[in-house]
N, C-alpha and C positions, 0 to 999 in steps of 0.2 A: 277952560284950562286945556292946553292939550298937555299929554304927558311927557314929561322929557324925553330924550331920545335913549337916554340908558335903560327908563324903563321901558319903553315900547322892544327894546332889543332881547328883555329879559322873558318876555310873554313868549309862551310858546304854543303848539298845537293845543294842547291838552288844556292851559289855562282858557282859551276859546272856547274849547266844546264844553268844558264845565261851566264858565261865566255864562254864555250864551245859551245855554242847555240845548248843545245842537245831536241828532241821532242820525246816525247811519241812511244816507241816500241809495236805492235801488241802483242809481248811475254811477256809484263812487263819491267820496267825501261826503260831506256832513252838514247839516241844515236844519234851520228853526223856521215855523213861520212866524212872520214881524206884522204883517197884515193885509188886508183883502178890504177891496171897496164894497161897500152897501150897494152900490149901482149895480145894476144886471143890465149885461148888452149881450145880443146874438151874434155866434161867429158865422163863418163860413157855411157851418152846415145848419144855421138856424138854433144851435141848441144854446141855451142859458148860462155865462158865464160872469162871474164877478168882472167888474170893466178894468181891473188890474189886481195884481197879488203879489206883494213882496217877500223875498226871505233873504236870511243870511244864510249864507255857504262857504265850508271851508275846504280847500283841497290839500292834503299831504303829496309828498312823493311815491308813499304806499298805493294811498287811495286818490287817483285822480277820478276827474269827471268821465266818463267811458263815451265814445261815439252814440248819440241819441238824436233823439229829433221831436220839436214841439210842431204845434198848429197856429203859433201866437209870435209874436216879435219878444224878445228877450235883451234886455239889456241888462250890461253886469258893470258895478263900479267899484273899485279896489280900496279896498279899509286899512289892510296893515298883512305885514310881514312879504315874503318875496313877489315879484312880479309874476301874475299869471299867462299862460300861454292860453288862449284861445284858437283850437284847430276847427274851421268850418271847411266844408265841404258844398260848394253853393251848385244848385239844381244846374245851370247851366251858365253861359256869359252876362246872359240878362237879369241875371237875378242878384243886380250889386250887390256889396257892400255899400252899409248907408253911410258910411263914415269917409272911407277913404276911398270908392271909386265914384267920379260923375255920374249921374244918373242916366240913362239913355232907356227912354220907352220904344215898346219894340212894336212892329208894323205889323196890322193884324192879320199881314198874309205869314208872317213869320211865326205869330201864334199859332196859327192854325196848322203849320206844314208838321209833317211825322216828324222830321230832321229837327224840331223845337223841341221838342218833348224833354223834358227833364232828364237829361243824363248822369247828374253831378260830377259836372267832368272839371270843376273849379275848386281847386285847395287854394285857402289861405292861411293865412298866420299871422297873428295879431297878438301882442304885449300889453296887456293892463296892469299899468302901475302907477307909480310918480315920478319916475326919470325918464320927463318928458324930454329931458335932451340927447335920450338913449333911442330915442324912436318910442318910449311907451306912453299909452294915452290913460286918461285917464276915465274914463268909460266907452263903452264898445257894444254895439248891437247887433245882434245876430237876426238877421229876416226869419219870419215864421218859413219851416218847410225844408231850410239847411237841414244837414247831420254836422253835428258840432262835439266835441270835448272838450274837457281843461285837462291841463297840467303846469305843477310848478316849475317855475323858471329859476332852480336854485343852485346852476352852476358856478357860482361863487360860494357855496355852500355858507347862506345866511340865515334868515329862520327857519324853512324848512316845512313853510306852511303858507298858502295865501287867503287871506279873508276878504272875501265878496260880497256886496249885495245884488242883486238879481230881482229886478222888476219884469213880471210877463205881462202885458198887453195885450188881446182879451187875457185875464187870468188864467195863469196855470190850472190846468185839473190831469189827473193822473189818466183820465180817460184820453186825453190827447197825447199823451206821452209814448213813444217809443222807443227802447233800447235793440240797438243791433249785437248779434255775433259778429267774430270774423268770417264766416263762412258765408253769412247773406250779405253783408257788405263785399266780400269779395265776387260775387254774382251779380250785384249791383254795378260796381265802379271799380274793378280790379287795378286800375290806371295808378289807384291810389294806395296802393299797397302797404307802402314803408309806413303811414301814419294809419292805414288798417291795423297791421299786425301792433301799433304801439300802442293803439289807443282805443282797442273795443276787447270786448269780452271774446274768450275763447268759447265760453259755455255762460248762459244768464247765471245770476246767483242764484241761489236756493232762493222758497216761497217766505222764507223768515220776515226778508226787507218788505218786500210786497202786502205779506199779512199786518207788517207794521204800520202801512201806509194805510191800510184797509179803512179804520176809524174815520181819516180826514176823507176818504173817496166815500163813505157813506155818507158822511155828514153834507158834504156839498149834493151829492144828488139828492138827498132827503129836501133841502133849503133850494134845490133848483126844481125840482118836483112841485113844491107847493109856492114859488114863485109862478111858474107858468099855471097851474091849476088858476092862482088869482086873477092873472092876466086874461086868461079865457074868459071868466064870468061875465055877464052881461053888466053895464055898470049899474050901482042901486041895488046889486043883489050880495046879501048879507055874507 
């Protein structure tokens, strides 16, 4: 049974951080791993990854998800709090948003043209939330390779946080994660200066957050190495 509306309104960011055991994420916000697939797949570089991973993720106005990039598609699903603004810089006009833009296949000569190289020229903003009558969507998928970040849409002064789940496939791995500074993005796509200034770090945070994530990385590397050794052995080898 769903909690009464009055109870949901009383829940704060601190409640969810404590209840879900969320910890700071290097990109900003707070997260906790929920599940990862036991099934392994190869990514485009040929490295072994979980078929999918899922996390809880919470943003506050003070701690948004700063602009970053993944090698996999990531689907965001809203659970509680204010709507979440997703700021996406697509690689080019053919890197279509899989929800709101009809697909268009690029021609071979377009893909091979120097002018068709990714320039991160298209900015797209989506609101994830429950008020579909206001144009919000219940879920949204960011395509692999896009540069994106998220912020809380708290214009009405409501909950002061947004709680979502994130599903990444092939699964998330910190080896596939890039976070950018304002200077890096201004060199890459200066036409998006406004969102770059709003949604990216001036300097990357200290190593304490990355060190906190290192056990996760090390565990995944060990698991992947064992899996790859097992797969490379001839059948019948103990």
